[in-house]
C-alpha positions in Angstrom: 4.4 50.8 -18.0 7.8 50.5 -16.5 7.1 51.6 -13.1 4.1 48.6 -13.1 7.2 46.2 -14.5 9.6 47.6 -11.4 7.0 46.8 -9.1 6.5 43.4 -10.6 10.0 42.3 -10.7 10.6 43.9 -7.0 7.7 41.5 -5.6 9.3 38.8 -7.3 12.4 39.4 -6.0 11.3 40.1 -2.8 9.2 36.8 -2.6 12.2 34.5 -3.5 14.0 35.9 -0.9 11.1 35.4 1.8 12.1 32.8 4.6 10.3 29.7 4.9 8.4 28.8 7.7 9.4 25.1 9.0 7.6 25.6 12.1 3.9 25.1 10.5 4.1 22.4 7.7 0.9 21.8 6.3 0.3 18.0 5.7 -2.8 18.0 3.3 -5.3 15.2 3.3 -2.0 13.1 4.5 -4.3 10.5 6.9 -1.5 8.2 7.6 -1.4 4.8 9.7 1.8 3.3 9.6 4.2 6.3 10.4 2.9 9.4 12.4 2.9 12.8 11.2 5.3 13.9 14.0 7.9 11.3 13.0 7.8 12.8 9.0 8.3 16.4 10.8 11.1 15.2 12.9 12.8 13.5 9.9 12.4 16.7 7.5 13.7 18.9 10.7 17.0 16.9 11.0 17.8 16.6 7.7 20.1 19.0 5.8 17.7 19.9 3.6 15.6 22.3 6.0 17.1 25.3 7.8 15.4 28.0 8.9 17.9 29.9 7.2 16.6 28.7 3.6 15.6 31.3 1.2 12.4 30.2 -0.9 14.9 30.6 -3.9 17.1 27.8 -2.5 14.9 25.1 -1.6 15.0 22.0 -3.6 11.4 20.6 -3.6 12.6 17.3 -5.2 15.4 16.4 -2.3 12.5 17.2 0.1 10.5 14.7 -1.9 12.9 11.9 -2.1 14.0 12.2 1.7 10.3 11.1 2.5 10.2 8.6 0.0 13.3 6.8 1.5 11.0 6.2 4.3 9.8 2.3 3.8 5.9 3.1 4.6 5.8 6.1 1.8 4.2 5.1 -1.6 4.7 8.7 -3.1 4.6 12.4 -1.8 4.2 15.9 -3.2 5.7 18.8 -2.0 4.7 22.5 -2.7 5.2 25.8 -1.5 2.9 28.6 -0.9 3.5 32.3 -1.6 3.4 32.6 2.4 6.2 30.4 2.6 4.5 27.5 4.3 5.6 24.3 2.9 2.6 22.1 2.1 3.4 18.2 1.5 0.5 15.5 0.4 1.5 12.0 1.5 0.4 8.5 0.3 1.2 5.5 2.4 1.9 2.2 0.8 -1.0 -0.4 0.5 -0.1 -3.6 2.0 -2.1 -6.6 0.7 -0.1 -9.8 2.3 1.9 -10.1 5.3 4.4 -12.7 5.1 4.5 -14.4 8.2 7.7 -16.1 8.7 9.9 -13.0 8.0 7.5 -10.2 9.3 7.1 -7.9 6.4 4.2 -7.0 4.5 4.2 -7.1 0.3 2.2 -4.0 -1.0 0.0 -3.7 -3.8 3.0 -2.5 -6.1 4.6 -5.8 -5.5 7.5 -4.0 -2.7 8.4 -5.1 0.2 7.2 -3.2 3.2 8.3 -3.0 6.6 6.0 -3.6 9.7 4.7 -0.8 11.9 4.8 -0.1 16.0 2.1 2.1 15.2 -0.9 -0.1 13.2 -0.9 -3.4 12.0 -3.3 -4.3 8.7 -5.6 -7.1 8.8 -4.7 -8.8 5.7 -4.0 -12.5 4.7 -0.8 -14.2 5.9 1.9 -15.8 3.5 2.6 -18.6 5.5 5.8 -19.7 3.5 8.9 -18.1 2.7 8.7 -16.1 -1.0 10.5 -15.5 -3.7 11.0 -11.8 -4.7 10.3 -12.6 -8.4 6.9 -13.1 -7.7 6.3 -10.1 -5.4 4.6 -8.7 -8.6 2.4 -11.1 -9.3 1.4 -11.5 -5.5 0.6 -8.1 -5.2 -1.9 -7.8 -7.7 -3.5 -11.0 -6.7 -3.6 -9.7 -3.0 -4.8 -6.0 -4.4 -8.0 -8.0 -6.3 -8.6 -9.8 -3.0 -8.2 -6.8 -0.6 -10.7 -4.9 -2.9 -13.2 -7.5 -3.1 -16.0 -7.2 -0.7 -16.4 -11.1 -0.3 -12.8 -12.5 -0.8 -11.5 -9.7 1.5 -13.5 -11.0 4.4 -13.3 -14.7 3.7 -9.9 -15.6 2.9 -7.3 -15.7 5.9 -4.2 -17.1 4.6 -2.1 -18.3 1.6 0.6 -20.7 0.7 2.5 -19.9 -2.3 5.1 -22.2 -4.1 6.3 -21.2 -7.7 2.6 -21.2 -9.2 0.7 -23.4 -6.9 -1.7 -21.5 -4.7 -3.3 -22.5 -1.8 -5.8 -20.4 0.2 -7.0 -21.2 3.8 -10.8 -19.4 4.3 -12.3 -18.0 7.4 -14.3 -20.6 9.4 -13.9 -23.6 7.4 -10.9 -26.3 7.3 -10.7 -26.9 3.3 -8.4 -25.8 1.3 -8.7 -23.5 -2.2 -6.1 -24.7 -5.1 -5.3 -22.6 -8.0 -2.3 -23.4 -10.4 -0.8 -20.6 -11.7 -1.6 -17.0 -11.1 -3.4 -16.7 -14.6 -7.4 -16.1 -14.9 -7.3 -16.4 -10.7 -10.2 -13.5 -11.0 -12.5 -15.8 -12.9 -11.5 -18.9 -11.0 -12.0 -17.1 -7.7 -15.3 -15.6 -8.7 -16.3 -19.2 -9.7 -15.6 -20.4 -6.0 -17.7 -17.3 -4.5 -20.8 -18.3 -6.6 -20.4 -22.3 -5.6 -20.0 -21.1 -1.9 -23.3 -19.0 -1.7 -24.9 -21.6 -3.8 -24.3 -24.3 -1.1 -23.8 -22.1 2.0 -26.8 -23.4 3.9 -26.5 -26.9 2.4 -24.1 -28.1 5.0 -21.7 -29.6 2.4 -18.9 -27.3 3.1 -18.2 -28.5 6.6 -17.2 -32.0 4.9 -14.8 -30.8 2.5 -11.0 -30.9 2.7 -10.2 -29.0 -0.7 -11.8 -26.9 -3.6 -9.9 -27.4 -6.8 -10.5 -24.4 -9.2 -8.4 -25.5 -11.9 -11.1 -26.8 -14.1 -12.8 -24.4 -16.7 -16.1 -23.2 -15.3 -16.2 -25.7 -13.0 -15.7 -26.4 -9.1 -13.9 -29.8 -8.1 -14.7 -30.8 -4.4 -12.8 -33.3 -2.5 -14.7 -34.5 0.7 -12.5 -35.2 4.1 
């Protein structure tokens, strides 16, 4: 038993003193669009956190995670270290839901500001006016709902937002969808979808200038 205990302790000490392999970082299930894996690799290797002189016992995984999270495109990161000394990293990017046209940035689904990328441009609705950051959270939730809805994601192409007044612009038509306040927008937009599908083949939509969704269970239209 003493021999087994000694060998176990010796193995543990030897494992803790193993050098870390920073040349072959394993990016696990990290399908990145806005930033390249090479950029993340370079960011880590240029930092003071990683060095070929590091031993396993000296490595601070939380500091590495925070270094990656400092990048504007990253939503979450998980860093692990295998018994073989190989670093494993799981990265999840932010999910942009609106692009603010005037100031050239995204608002993501968590209501955070996100820079544009030189590598990839997300096809999402444009916000056509300047946005007060106090509305970012509400816009993030609204944008995520639109993006995840099969009908709305292909239909809504732009939005103006002034305090609680929302005007949506749609693909292929010149009318404006009007919603006051962020409350119950899911029900209001679902009412609009039902209306759209019911009159799509009647030729009515081309003659409209606006559609008001603010009346309970009603869709009020105004013709040109």
